[in-house]
CHARMM-style PDB file with segment names, atoms N, HN, CA, C and O in Angstrom:
ATOM      1  N   MET     1     186.499 143.496 169.298  1.00  0.00      PROA
ATOM      2  CA  MET     1     187.852 144.001 168.195  1.00  0.00      PROA
ATOM      3  C   MET     1     187.723 142.378 166.855  1.00  0.00      PROA
ATOM      4  O   MET     1     188.182 141.250 167.030  1.00  0.00      PROA
ATOM      5  N   THR     2     186.731 143.057 165.306  1.00  0.00      PROA
ATOM      6  HN  THR     2     186.358 143.974 165.164  1.00  0.00      PROA
ATOM      7  CA  THR     2     187.158 141.337 164.558  1.00  0.00      PROA
ATOM      8  C   THR     2     188.435 141.292 163.906  1.00  0.00      PROA
ATOM      9  O   THR     2     189.199 142.185 163.543  1.00  0.00      PROA
ATOM     10  N   LYS     3     188.479 140.225 163.853  1.00  0.00      PROA
ATOM     11  HN  LYS     3     187.858 139.499 164.148  1.00  0.00      PROA
ATOM     12  CA  LYS     3     189.960 139.472 163.282  1.00  0.00      PROA
ATOM     13  C   LYS     3     189.805 139.188 161.707  1.00  0.00      PROA
ATOM     14  O   LYS     3     189.023 138.624 160.942  1.00  0.00      PROA
ATOM     15  N   LYS     4     190.940 139.867 161.674  1.00  0.00      PROA
ATOM     16  HN  LYS     4     191.576 140.325 162.296  1.00  0.00      PROA
ATOM     17  CA  LYS     4     191.244 139.698 160.365  1.00  0.00      PROA
ATOM     18  C   LYS     4     192.632 139.155 159.578  1.00  0.00      PROA
ATOM     19  O   LYS     4     193.671 139.532 160.119  1.00  0.00      PROA
ATOM     20  N   MET     5     192.777 138.396 158.483  1.00  0.00      PROA
ATOM     21  HN  MET     5     191.933 138.090 158.043  1.00  0.00      PROA
ATOM     22  CA  MET     5     193.838 138.462 157.702  1.00  0.00      PROA
ATOM     23  C   MET     5     194.298 139.387 156.773  1.00  0.00      PROA
ATOM     24  O   MET     5     193.694 139.692 155.744  1.00  0.00      PROA
ATOM     25  N   GLN     6     195.569 139.916 157.203  1.00  0.00      PROA
ATOM     26  HN  GLN     6     196.059 139.668 158.038  1.00  0.00      PROA
ATOM     27  CA  GLN     6     196.061 141.037 156.037  1.00  0.00      PROA
ATOM     28  C   GLN     6     196.862 140.505 154.679  1.00  0.00      PROA
ATOM     29  O   GLN     6     198.007 140.149 154.960  1.00  0.00      PROA
ATOM     30  N   ILE     7     196.737 140.455 154.157  1.00  0.00      PROA
ATOM     31  HN  ILE     7     195.807 140.744 153.928  1.00  0.00      PROA
ATOM     32  CA  ILE     7     197.659 140.128 152.869  1.00  0.00      PROA
ATOM     33  C   ILE     7     197.851 140.944 152.124  1.00  0.00      PROA
ATOM     34  O   ILE     7     197.109 141.819 151.679  1.00  0.00      PROA
ATOM     35  N   LYS     8     199.400 140.584 151.845  1.00  0.00      PROA
ATOM     36  HN  LYS     8     200.003 139.873 152.206  1.00  0.00      PROA
ATOM     37  CA  LYS     8     199.950 141.165 151.487  1.00  0.00      PROA
ATOM     38  C   LYS     8     201.193 140.166 149.627  1.00  0.00      PROA
ATOM     39  O   LYS     8     202.074 139.308 149.570  1.00  0.00      PROA
ATOM     40  N   LEU     9     200.466 140.997 148.609  1.00  0.00      PROA
ATOM     41  HN  LEU     9     199.750 141.693 148.655  1.00  0.00      PROA
ATOM     42  CA  LEU     9     201.169 140.054 147.428  1.00  0.00      PROA
ATOM     43  C   LEU     9     202.091 141.104 147.208  1.00  0.00      PROA
ATOM     44  O   LEU     9     201.573 142.191 146.953  1.00  0.00      PROA
ATOM     45  N   MET    10     203.448 141.053 147.246  1.00  0.00      PROA
ATOM     46  HN  MET    10     203.869 140.170 147.453  1.00  0.00      PROA
ATOM     47  CA  MET    10     204.594 141.555 147.049  1.00  0.00      PROA
ATOM     48  C   MET    10     205.265 141.131 145.951  1.00  0.00      PROA
ATOM     49  O   MET    10     205.409 139.910 145.998  1.00  0.00      PROA
ATOM     50  N   PRO    11     205.916 141.811 144.614  1.00  0.00      PROA
ATOM     51  CA  PRO    11     206.532 142.235 143.304  1.00  0.00      PROA
ATOM     52  C   PRO    11     207.461 141.271 142.794  1.00  0.00      PROA
ATOM     53  O   PRO    11     207.663 140.867 141.649  1.00  0.00      PROA
ATOM     54  N   ASN    12     208.314 140.810 144.609  1.00  0.00      PROA
ATOM     55  HN  ASN    12     208.149 141.137 145.540  1.00  0.00      PROA
ATOM     56  CA  ASN    12     208.904 139.628 143.528  1.00  0.00      PROA
ATOM     57  C   ASN    12     208.215 138.170 143.739  1.00  0.00      PROA
ATOM     58  O   ASN    12     208.842 137.256 143.204  1.00  0.00      PROA
ATOM     59  N   GLY    13     206.982 137.787 144.457  1.00  0.00      PROA
ATOM     60  HN  GLY    13     206.472 138.530 144.892  1.00  0.00      PROA
ATOM     61  CA  GLY    13     206.248 137.111 144.636  1.00  0.00      PROA
ATOM     62  C   GLY    13     206.144 136.602 145.998  1.00  0.00      PROA
ATOM     63  O   GLY    13     205.471 135.641 146.370  1.00  0.00      PROA
ATOM     64  N   GLU    14     206.650 137.116 146.471  1.00  0.00      PROA
ATOM     65  HN  GLU    14     207.197 137.897 146.169  1.00  0.00      PROA
ATOM     66  CA  GLU    14     206.436 136.748 148.169  1.00  0.00      PROA
ATOM     67  C   GLU    14     204.905 137.264 148.589  1.00  0.00      PROA
ATOM     68  O   GLU    14     204.328 138.283 148.208  1.00  0.00      PROA
ATOM     69  N   ILE    15     204.589 136.562 149.205  1.00  0.00      PROA
ATOM     70  HN  ILE    15     205.058 135.734 149.514  1.00  0.00      PROA
ATOM     71  CA  ILE    15     203.158 136.448 150.361  1.00  0.00      PROA
ATOM     72  C   ILE    15     203.428 137.049 151.617  1.00  0.00      PROA
ATOM     73  O   ILE    15     204.032 136.394 152.466  1.00  0.00      PROA
ATOM     74  N   LYS    16     203.057 138.216 151.846  1.00  0.00      PROA
ATOM     75  HN  LYS    16     202.565 138.748 151.156  1.00  0.00      PROA
ATOM     76  CA  LYS    16     203.103 138.305 153.593  1.00  0.00      PROA
ATOM     77  C   LYS    16     202.007 138.317 153.972  1.00  0.00      PROA
ATOM     78  O   LYS    16     201.243 138.857 153.172  1.00  0.00      PROA
ATOM     79  N   MET    17     201.344 137.787 155.276  1.00  0.00      PROA
ATOM     80  HN  MET    17     201.964 137.348 155.926  1.00  0.00      PROA
ATOM     81  CA  MET    17     199.923 137.597 156.247  1.00  0.00      PROA
ATOM     82  C   MET    17     200.318 138.105 157.487  1.00  0.00      PROA
ATOM     83  O   MET    17     201.445 137.871 157.924  1.00  0.00      PROA
ATOM     84  N   GLU    18     199.225 139.004 158.301  1.00  0.00      PROA
ATOM     85  HN  GLU    18     198.310 139.194 157.946  1.00  0.00      PROA
ATOM     86  CA  GLU    18     199.705 138.944 159.623  1.00  0.00      PROA
ATOM     87  C   GLU    18     198.180 139.179 159.963  1.00  0.00      PROA
ATOM     88  O   GLU    18     197.418 139.870 159.287  1.00  0.00      PROA
ATOM     89  N   THR    19     197.766 138.303 161.438  1.00  0.00      PROA
ATOM     90  HN  THR    19     198.385 137.741 161.986  1.00  0.00      PROA
ATOM     91  CA  THR    19     196.139 138.736 161.934  1.00  0.00      PROA
ATOM     92  C   THR    19     196.442 140.030 162.458  1.00  0.00      PROA
ATOM     93  O   THR    19     197.468 140.701 162.572  1.00  0.00      PROA
ATOM     94  N   ILE    20     194.550 140.259 162.902  1.00  0.00      PROA
ATOM     95  HN  ILE    20     193.717 139.715 162.810  1.00  0.00      PROA
ATOM     96  CA  ILE    20     195.494 141.906 163.417  1.00  0.00      PROA
ATOM     97  C   ILE    20     193.666 141.579 164.071  1.00  0.00      PROA
ATOM     98  O   ILE    20     192.835 141.303 163.206  1.00  0.00      PROA
ATOM     99  N   GLY    21     193.357 141.618 165.047  1.00  0.00      PROA
ATOM    100  HN  GLY    21     194.032 141.841 165.750  1.00  0.00      PROA
ATOM    101  CA  GLY    21     193.113 141.452 166.250  1.00  0.00      PROA
ATOM    102  C   GLY    21     192.646 139.251 166.842  1.00  0.00      PROA
ATOM    103  O   GLY    21     191.809 138.390 167.114  1.00  0.00      PROA
ATOM    104  N   VAL    22     193.194 139.401 166.768  1.00  0.00      PROA
ATOM    105  HN  VAL    22     193.874 140.100 166.547  1.00  0.00      PROA
ATOM    106  CA  VAL    22     194.022 137.780 167.006  1.00  0.00      PROA
ATOM    107  C   VAL    22     194.460 137.726 168.077  1.00  0.00      PROA
ATOM    108  O   VAL    22     195.321 138.605 168.044  1.00  0.00      PROA
ATOM    109  N   LYS    23     194.491 137.065 169.579  1.00  0.00      PROA
ATOM    110  HN  LYS    23     193.791 136.351 169.606  1.00  0.00      PROA
ATOM    111  CA  LYS    23     195.118 137.865 170.240  1.00  0.00      PROA
ATOM    112  C   LYS    23     195.510 135.427 171.019  1.00  0.00      PROA
ATOM    113  O   LYS    23     194.842 134.400 171.139  1.00  0.00      PROA
ATOM    114  N   GLY    24     196.611 135.781 171.195  1.00  0.00      PROA
ATOM    115  HN  GLY    24     197.154 136.615 171.098  1.00  0.00      PROA
ATOM    116  CA  GLY    24     197.738 134.820 172.071  1.00  0.00      PROA
ATOM    117  C   GLY    24     197.748 134.116 170.773  1.00  0.00      PROA
ATOM    118  O   GLY    24     197.842 134.560 169.629  1.00  0.00      PROA
ATOM    119  N   LYS    25     197.552 132.124 171.517  1.00  0.00      PROA
ATOM    120  HN  LYS    25     197.476 131.763 172.446  1.00  0.00      PROA
ATOM    121  CA  LYS    25     198.281 131.405 170.356  1.00  0.00      PROA
ATOM    122  C   LYS    25     196.841 131.206 169.487  1.00  0.00      PROA
ATOM    123  O   LYS    25     196.671 130.209 168.787  1.00  0.00      PROA
ATOM    124  N   LYS    26     196.285 131.791 169.558  1.00  0.00      PROA
ATOM    125  HN  LYS    26     196.423 132.601 170.127  1.00  0.00      PROA
ATOM    126  CA  LYS    26     194.830 131.735 168.410  1.00  0.00      PROA
ATOM    127  C   LYS    26     195.482 131.771 166.850  1.00  0.00      PROA
ATOM    128  O   LYS    26     195.229 131.025 165.904  1.00  0.00      PROA
ATOM    129  N   CYS    27     196.327 132.808 166.923  1.00  0.00      PROA
ATOM    130  HN  CYS    27     196.533 133.414 167.691  1.00  0.00      PROA
ATOM    131  CA  CYS    27     196.876 133.746 165.606  1.00  0.00      PROA
ATOM    132  C   CYS    27     196.946 132.198 164.870  1.00  0.00      PROA
ATOM    133  O   CYS    27     196.290 131.739 163.935  1.00  0.00      PROA
ATOM    134  N   ASP    28     197.936 131.653 165.634  1.00  0.00      PROA
ATOM    135  HN  ASP    28     198.469 132.026 166.393  1.00  0.00      PROA
ATOM    136  CA  ASP    28     198.283 130.012 165.012  1.00  0.00      PROA
ATOM    137  C   ASP    28     197.599 129.272 164.354  1.00  0.00      PROA
ATOM    138  O   ASP    28     198.179 128.546 163.546  1.00  0.00      PROA
ATOM    139  N   ASP    29     196.397 129.215 164.454  1.00  0.00      PROA
ATOM    140  HN  ASP    29     195.926 129.804 165.110  1.00  0.00      PROA
ATOM    141  CA  ASP    29     195.466 128.885 164.071  1.00  0.00      PROA
ATOM    142  C   ASP    29     195.427 129.437 162.375  1.00  0.00      PROA
ATOM    143  O   ASP    29     195.434 128.741 161.359  1.00  0.00      PROA
ATOM    144  N   TYR    30     195.382 130.983 162.509  1.00  0.00      PROA
ATOM    145  HN  TYR    30     195.376 131.548 163.334  1.00  0.00      PROA
ATOM    146  CA  TYR    30     194.875 131.295 161.119  1.00  0.00      PROA
ATOM    147  C   TYR    30     196.819 130.948 159.950  1.00  0.00      PROA
ATOM    148  O   TYR    30     196.596 130.456 158.843  1.00  0.00      PROA
ATOM    149  N   VAL    31     197.966 131.139 160.186  1.00  0.00      PROA
ATOM    150  HN  VAL    31     198.148 131.538 161.085  1.00  0.00      PROA
ATOM    151  CA  VAL    31     198.405 130.851 159.544  1.00  0.00      PROA
ATOM    152  C   VAL    31     198.802 129.805 159.274  1.00  0.00      PROA
ATOM    153  O   VAL    31     199.827 129.531 158.649  1.00  0.00      PROA
ATOM    154  N   GLU    32     197.545 128.684 159.996  1.00  0.00      PROA
ATOM    155  HN  GLU    32     196.712 128.907 160.504  1.00  0.00      PROA
ATOM    156  CA  GLU    32     198.179 126.626 159.382  1.00  0.00      PROA
ATOM    157  C   GLU    32     196.772 127.444 158.429  1.00  0.00      PROA
ATOM    158  O   GLU    32     196.700 126.623 157.515  1.00  0.00      PROA
ATOM    159  N   LEU    33     196.044 128.144 158.214  1.00  0.00      PROA
ATOM    160  HN  LEU    33     196.102 128.810 158.957  1.00  0.00      PROA
ATOM    161  CA  LEU    33     194.431 128.244 157.139  1.00  0.00      PROA
ATOM    162  C   LEU    33     194.816 129.079 156.187  1.00  0.00      PROA
ATOM    163  O   LEU    33     194.190 128.958 155.134  1.00  0.00      PROA
ATOM    164  N   PHE    34     195.997 130.231 156.228  1.00  0.00      PROA
ATOM    165  HN  PHE    34     196.506 130.329 157.083  1.00  0.00      PROA
ATOM    166  CA  PHE    34     196.731 130.636 155.691  1.00  0.00      PROA
ATOM    167  C   PHE    34     197.543 129.537 154.794  1.00  0.00      PROA
ATOM    168  O   PHE    34     197.043 129.442 153.673  1.00  0.00      PROA
ATOM    169  N   LYS    35     198.347 128.926 154.942  1.00  0.00      PROA
ATOM    170  HN  LYS    35     198.754 129.003 155.853  1.00  0.00      PROA
ATOM    171  CA  LYS    35     199.492 128.023 154.587  1.00  0.00      PROA
ATOM    172  C   LYS    35     198.612 126.919 153.720  1.00  0.00      PROA
ATOM    173  O   LYS    35     199.056 126.638 152.606  1.00  0.00      PROA
ATOM    174  N   LYS    36     197.527 126.346 154.112  1.00  0.00      PROA
ATOM    175  HN  LYS    36     197.166 126.574 155.016  1.00  0.00      PROA
ATOM    176  CA  LYS    36     196.913 125.729 153.126  1.00  0.00      PROA
ATOM    177  C   LYS    36     196.409 126.699 152.233  1.00  0.00      PROA
ATOM    178  O   LYS    36     197.185 126.829 151.287  1.00  0.00      PROA
ATOM    179  N   LEU    37     195.630 127.277 152.171  1.00  0.00      PROA
ATOM    180  HN  LEU    37     194.999 127.171 152.940  1.00  0.00      PROA
ATOM    181  CA  LEU    37     194.763 128.488 151.570  1.00  0.00      PROA
ATOM    182  C   LEU    37     195.956 128.052 150.508  1.00  0.00      PROA
ATOM    183  O   LEU    37     196.107 127.075 149.774  1.00  0.00      PROA
ATOM    184  N   VAL    38     196.617 129.065 150.738  1.00  0.00      PROA
ATOM    185  HN  VAL    38     196.495 129.858 151.334  1.00  0.00      PROA
ATOM    186  CA  VAL    38     197.875 128.881 149.309  1.00  0.00      PROA
ATOM    187  C   VAL    38     198.781 127.891 149.297  1.00  0.00      PROA
ATOM    188  O   VAL    38     199.813 128.163 148.684  1.00  0.00      PROA
ATOM    189  N   ASP    39     198.722 126.929 149.738  1.00  0.00      PROA
ATOM    190  HN  ASP    39     197.883 126.708 150.236  1.00  0.00      PROA
ATOM    191  CA  ASP    39     199.568 125.536 149.756  1.00  0.00      PROA
ATOM    192  C   ASP    39     201.203 126.593 149.073  1.00  0.00      PROA
ATOM    193  O   ASP    39     201.464 126.976 147.933  1.00  0.00      PROA
ATOM    194  N   ALA    40     201.943 126.745 150.334  1.00  0.00      PROA
ATOM    195  HN  ALA    40     201.732 126.434 151.261  1.00  0.00      PROA
ATOM    196  CA  ALA    40     202.729 127.841 150.692  1.00  0.00      PROA
ATOM    197  C   ALA    40     203.831 127.143 151.418  1.00  0.00      PROA
ATOM    198  O   ALA    40     203.411 126.128 151.972  1.00  0.00      PROA
ATOM    199  N   LYS    41     204.874 127.320 151.562  1.00  0.00      PROA
ATOM    200  HN  LYS    41     205.216 128.144 151.112  1.00  0.00      PROA
ATOM    201  CA  LYS    41     206.516 127.331 152.435  1.00  0.00      PROA
ATOM    202  C   LYS    41     205.977 127.907 153.358  1.00  0.00      PROA
ATOM    203  O   LYS    41     204.954 128.494 153.004  1.00  0.00      PROA
ATOM    204  N   ILE    42     206.259 128.011 154.562  1.00  0.00      PROA
ATOM    205  HN  ILE    42     207.090 127.534 154.850  1.00  0.00      PROA
ATOM    206  CA  ILE    42     206.503 129.602 155.359  1.00  0.00      PROA
ATOM    207  C   ILE    42     207.595 129.685 155.261  1.00  0.00      PROA
ATOM    208  O   ILE    42     208.343 128.707 155.231  1.00  0.00      PROA
ATOM    209  N   ILE    43     208.175 131.558 155.143  1.00  0.00      PROA
ATOM    210  HN  ILE    43     207.568 132.352 155.167  1.00  0.00      PROA
ATOM    211  CA  ILE    43     209.415 130.902 155.328  1.00  0.00      PROA
ATOM    212  C   ILE    43     210.198 131.725 156.297  1.00  0.00      PROA
ATOM    213  O   ILE    43     211.427 131.751 156.363  1.00  0.00      PROA
ATOM    214  N   ASP    44     209.259 132.476 157.134  1.00  0.00      PROA
ATOM    215  HN  ASP    44     208.261 132.455 157.081  1.00  0.00      PROA
ATOM    216  CA  ASP    44     209.842 133.243 157.962  1.00  0.00      PROA
ATOM    217  C   ASP    44     208.451 133.608 158.869  1.00  0.00      PROA
ATOM    218  O   ASP    44     207.411 133.786 158.236  1.00  0.00      PROA
ATOM    219  N   PHE    45     208.429 133.717 160.319  1.00  0.00      PROA
ATOM    220  HN  PHE    45     209.274 133.573 160.834  1.00  0.00      PROA
ATOM    221  CA  PHE    45     207.426 134.162 161.014  1.00  0.00      PROA
ATOM    222  C   PHE    45     207.756 134.559 162.153  1.00  0.00      PROA
ATOM    223  O   PHE    45     208.617 133.891 162.725  1.00  0.00      PROA
ATOM    224  N   LYS    46     207.300 135.533 162.721  1.00  0.00      PROA
ATOM    225  HN  LYS    46     206.601 136.076 162.256  1.00  0.00      PROA
ATOM    226  CA  LYS    46     207.498 136.607 163.672  1.00  0.00      PROA
ATOM    227  C   LYS    46     205.789 136.443 164.443  1.00  0.00      PROA
ATOM    228  O   LYS    46     204.874 136.511 163.623  1.00  0.00      PROA
ATOM    229  N   HSD    47     205.441 136.271 165.698  1.00  0.00      PROA
ATOM    230  HN  HSD    47     206.185 136.216 166.364  1.00  0.00      PROA
ATOM    231  CA  HSD    47     205.021 136.874 166.403  1.00  0.00      PROA
ATOM    232  C   HSD    47     204.735 138.438 167.109  1.00  0.00      PROA
ATOM    233  O   HSD    47     205.526 138.849 167.957  1.00  0.00      PROA
ATOM    234  N   THR    48     203.469 139.323 166.665  1.00  0.00      PROA
ATOM    235  HN  THR    48     202.825 138.989 165.976  1.00  0.00      PROA
ATOM    236  CA  THR    48     202.875 140.577 166.977  1.00  0.00      PROA
ATOM    237  C   THR    48     202.665 140.539 168.895  1.00  0.00      PROA
ATOM    238  O   THR    48     202.729 139.665 169.760  1.00  0.00      PROA
ATOM    239  N   ASP    49     202.404 141.976 168.861  1.00  0.00      PROA
ATOM    240  HN  ASP    49     202.352 142.686 168.159  1.00  0.00      PROA
ATOM    241  CA  ASP    49     202.253 141.907 170.244  1.00  0.00      PROA
ATOM    242  C   ASP    49     201.177 141.418 170.788  1.00  0.00      PROA
ATOM    243  O   ASP    49     201.147 141.156 171.991  1.00  0.00      PROA
ATOM    244  N   GLU    50     200.326 141.259 170.126  1.00  0.00      PROA
ATOM    245  HN  GLU    50     200.350 141.472 169.149  1.00  0.00      PROA
ATOM    246  CA  GLU    50     198.854 140.978 170.337  1.00  0.00      PROA
ATOM    247  C   GLU    50     198.565 139.276 170.364  1.00  0.00      PROA
ATOM    248  O   GLU    50     197.562 138.646 170.700  1.00  0.00      PROA
ATOM    249  N   TYR    51     199.778 138.873 169.906  1.00  0.00      PROA
ATOM    250  HN  TYR    51     200.592 139.385 169.633  1.00  0.00      PROA
ATOM    251  CA  TYR    51     200.320 137.218 170.242  1.00  0.00      PROA
ATOM    252  C   TYR    51     200.412 137.341 172.037  1.00  0.00      PROA
ATOM    253  O   TYR    51     199.877 136.388 172.605  1.00  0.00      PROA
ATOM    254  N   TYR    52     200.896 138.179 172.760  1.00  0.00      PROA
ATOM    255  HN  TYR    52     201.330 138.953 172.299  1.00  0.00      PROA
ATOM    256  CA  TYR    52     201.039 137.777 173.960  1.00  0.00      PROA
ATOM    257  C   TYR    52     199.772 138.376 174.734  1.00  0.00      PROA
ATOM    258  O   TYR    52     199.761 138.136 175.942  1.00  0.00      PROA
ATOM    259  N   GLU    53     198.631 139.168 174.186  1.00  0.00      PROA
ATOM    260  HN  GLU    53     198.640 139.362 173.205  1.00  0.00      PROA
ATOM    261  CA  GLU    53     197.884 139.488 174.851  1.00  0.00      PROA
ATOM    262  C   GLU    53     196.855 137.960 175.029  1.00  0.00      PROA
ATOM    263  O   GLU    53     196.967 136.945 174.342  1.00  0.00      PROA
ATOM    264  N   THR    54     196.041 138.158 175.966  1.00  0.00      PROA
ATOM    265  HN  THR    54     195.951 138.982 176.524  1.00  0.00      PROA
ATOM    266  CA  THR    54     195.184 137.790 176.685  1.00  0.00      PROA
ATOM    267  C   THR    54     193.585 137.841 175.822  1.00  0.00      PROA
ATOM    268  O   THR    54     193.316 138.832 175.143  1.00  0.00      PROA
ATOM    269  N   GLU    55     192.713 136.806 175.928  1.00  0.00      PROA
ATOM    270  HN  GLU    55     192.932 136.002 176.480  1.00  0.00      PROA
ATOM    271  CA  GLU    55     190.966 137.339 175.890  1.00  0.00      PROA
ATOM    272  C   GLU    55     190.339 135.855 176.332  1.00  0.00      PROA
ATOM    273  O   GLU    55     190.132 134.678 176.035  1.00  0.00      PROA
ATOM    274  N   ASP    56     190.238 136.750 177.133  1.00  0.00      PROA
ATOM    275  HN  ASP    56     190.406 137.706 177.374  1.00  0.00      PROA
ATOM    276  CA  ASP    56     189.128 136.175 178.052  1.00  0.00      PROA
ATOM    277  C   ASP    56     187.588 135.906 178.182  1.00  0.00      PROA
ATOM    278  O   ASP    56     186.800 136.748 177.752  1.00  0.00      PROA
ATOM    279  N   THR    57     187.091 134.601 178.840  1.00  0.00      PROA
ATOM    280  HN  THR    57     187.732 133.917 179.189  1.00  0.00      PROA
ATOM    281  CA  THR    57     185.369 134.851 178.131  1.00  0.00      PROA
ATOM    282  C   THR    57     185.341 134.348 179.666  1.00  0.00      PROA
ATOM    283  O   THR    57     186.077 133.676 180.388  1.00  0.00      PROA
ATOM    284  N   ILE    58     184.389 134.870 179.761  1.00  0.00      PROA
ATOM    285  HN  ILE    58     183.791 135.416 179.175  1.00  0.00      PROA
ATOM    286  CA  ILE    58     183.318 134.770 181.280  1.00  0.00      PROA
ATOM    287  C   ILE    58     182.315 133.770 181.188  1.00  0.00      PROA
ATOM    288  O   ILE    58     181.466 134.234 180.427  1.00  0.00      PROA
ATOM    289  N   GLU    59     182.039 132.875 181.487  1.00  0.00      PROA
ATOM    290  HN  GLU    59     182.729 132.497 182.105  1.00  0.00      PROA
ATOM    291  CA  GLU    59     180.858 132.602 181.276  1.00  0.00      PROA
ATOM    292  C   GLU    59     179.734 132.945 183.212  1.00  0.00      PROA
ATOM    293  O   GLU    59     180.172 133.031 184.359  1.00  0.00      PROA
ATOM    294  N   THR    60     178.597 133.016 182.789  1.00  0.00      PROA
ATOM    295  HN  THR    60     178.242 132.945 181.857  1.00  0.00      PROA
ATOM    296  CA  THR    60     177.789 133.888 183.690  1.00  0.00      PROA
ATOM    297  C   THR    60     176.699 132.754 184.012  1.00  0.00      PROA
ATOM    298  O   THR    60     176.326 132.515 185.160  1.00  0.00      PROA
ATOM    299  N   ASP    61     175.964 131.703 182.232  1.00  0.00      PROA
ATOM    300  HN  ASP    61     176.267 131.897 181.299  1.00  0.00      PROA
ATOM    301  CA  ASP    61     175.036 130.441 182.893  1.00  0.00      PROA
ATOM    302  C   ASP    61     175.255 130.370 181.278  1.00  0.00      PROA
ATOM    303  O   ASP    61     175.866 131.228 180.639  1.00  0.00      PROA
ATOM    304  N   SER    62     174.654 129.203 180.728  1.00  0.00      PROA
ATOM    305  HN  SER    62     174.158 128.507 181.247  1.00  0.00      PROA
ATOM    306  CA  SER    62     174.495 128.983 179.813  1.00  0.00      PROA
ATOM    307  C   SER    62     174.407 129.503 178.893  1.00  0.00      PROA
ATOM    308  O   SER    62     175.227 129.224 178.018  1.00  0.00      PROA
ATOM    309  N   ASN    63     173.325 130.566 178.609  1.00  0.00      PROA
ATOM    310  HN  ASN    63     172.659 130.793 179.320  1.00  0.00      PROA
ATOM    311  CA  ASN    63     172.312 131.460 177.868  1.00  0.00      PROA
ATOM    312  C   ASN    63     173.591 132.595 177.994  1.00  0.00      PROA
ATOM    313  O   ASN    63     173.419 133.260 176.973  1.00  0.00      PROA
ATOM    314  N   THR    64     174.270 132.927 178.394  1.00  0.00      PROA
ATOM    315  HN  THR    64     174.410 132.387 179.224  1.00  0.00      PROA
ATOM    316  CA  THR    64     175.541 134.295 178.029  1.00  0.00      PROA
ATOM    317  C   THR    64     176.905 134.024 178.209  1.00  0.00      PROA
ATOM    318  O   THR    64     177.438 133.083 178.796  1.00  0.00      PROA
ATOM    319  N   GLN    65     177.402 134.997 177.612  1.00  0.00      PROA
ATOM    320  HN  GLN    65     176.969 135.762 177.135  1.00  0.00      PROA
ATOM    321  CA  GLN    65     179.024 135.034 177.423  1.00  0.00      PROA
ATOM    322  C   GLN    65     179.314 136.746 177.815  1.00  0.00      PROA
ATOM    323  O   GLN    65     178.843 137.764 177.307  1.00  0.00      PROA
ATOM    324  N   ILE    66     180.053 136.599 178.658  1.00  0.00      PROA
ATOM    325  HN  ILE    66     180.436 135.773 179.070  1.00  0.00      PROA
ATOM    326  CA  ILE    66     180.746 137.716 178.700  1.00  0.00      PROA
ATOM    327  C   ILE    66     182.002 138.259 177.854  1.00  0.00      PROA
ATOM    328  O   ILE    66     182.869 137.813 178.606  1.00  0.00      PROA
ATOM    329  N   ARG    67     182.478 138.680 177.183  1.00  0.00      PROA
ATOM    330  HN  ARG    67     181.773 139.042 176.573  1.00  0.00      PROA
ATOM    331  CA  ARG    67     183.902 138.343 176.391  1.00  0.00      PROA
ATOM    332  C   ARG    67     184.353 139.179 176.971  1.00  0.00      PROA
ATOM    333  O   ARG    67     183.439 139.838 177.465  1.00  0.00      PROA
ATOM    334  N   THR    68     185.796 139.772 177.349  1.00  0.00      PROA
ATOM    335  HN  THR    68     186.539 139.236 176.947  1.00  0.00      PROA
ATOM    336  CA  THR    68     186.779 140.873 177.591  1.00  0.00      PROA
ATOM    337  C   THR    68     188.407 140.886 177.617  1.00  0.00      PROA
ATOM    338  O   THR    68     189.231 140.181 178.199  1.00  0.00      PROA
ATOM    339  N   GLU    69     188.520 142.124 176.629  1.00  0.00      PROA
ATOM    340  HN  GLU    69     187.850 142.697 176.157  1.00  0.00      PROA
ATOM    341  CA  GLU    69     189.826 141.639 175.958  1.00  0.00      PROA
ATOM    342  C   GLU    69     190.844 142.589 177.409  1.00  0.00      PROA
ATOM    343  O   GLU    69     190.337 143.186 178.359  1.00  0.00      PROA
ATOM    344  N   TYR    70     192.454 142.414 177.082  1.00  0.00      PROA
ATOM    345  HN  TYR    70     192.866 141.929 176.311  1.00  0.00      PROA
ATOM    346  CA  TYR    70     192.805 143.197 177.945  1.00  0.00      PROA
ATOM    347  C   TYR    70     194.317 143.509 177.075  1.00  0.00      PROA
ATOM    348  OT1 TYR    70     195.140 144.302 177.533  1.00  0.00      PROA
TER     349      TYR     70
END
């Protein structure tokens, strides 16, 4: 699945951002990137269900990786 940030600009000037396809604690990296890009203060923060999912990587040898998502 492709990893995305969905950004909404609200009429009152508020900016909302949601990660899509980002599982686990990696979403926090997207939040920090977004915060730096827009130079904004975060006033509310919620984890979606994807935060509690895991993305596992299984290494079979030095040239091959198999990724599985649950």
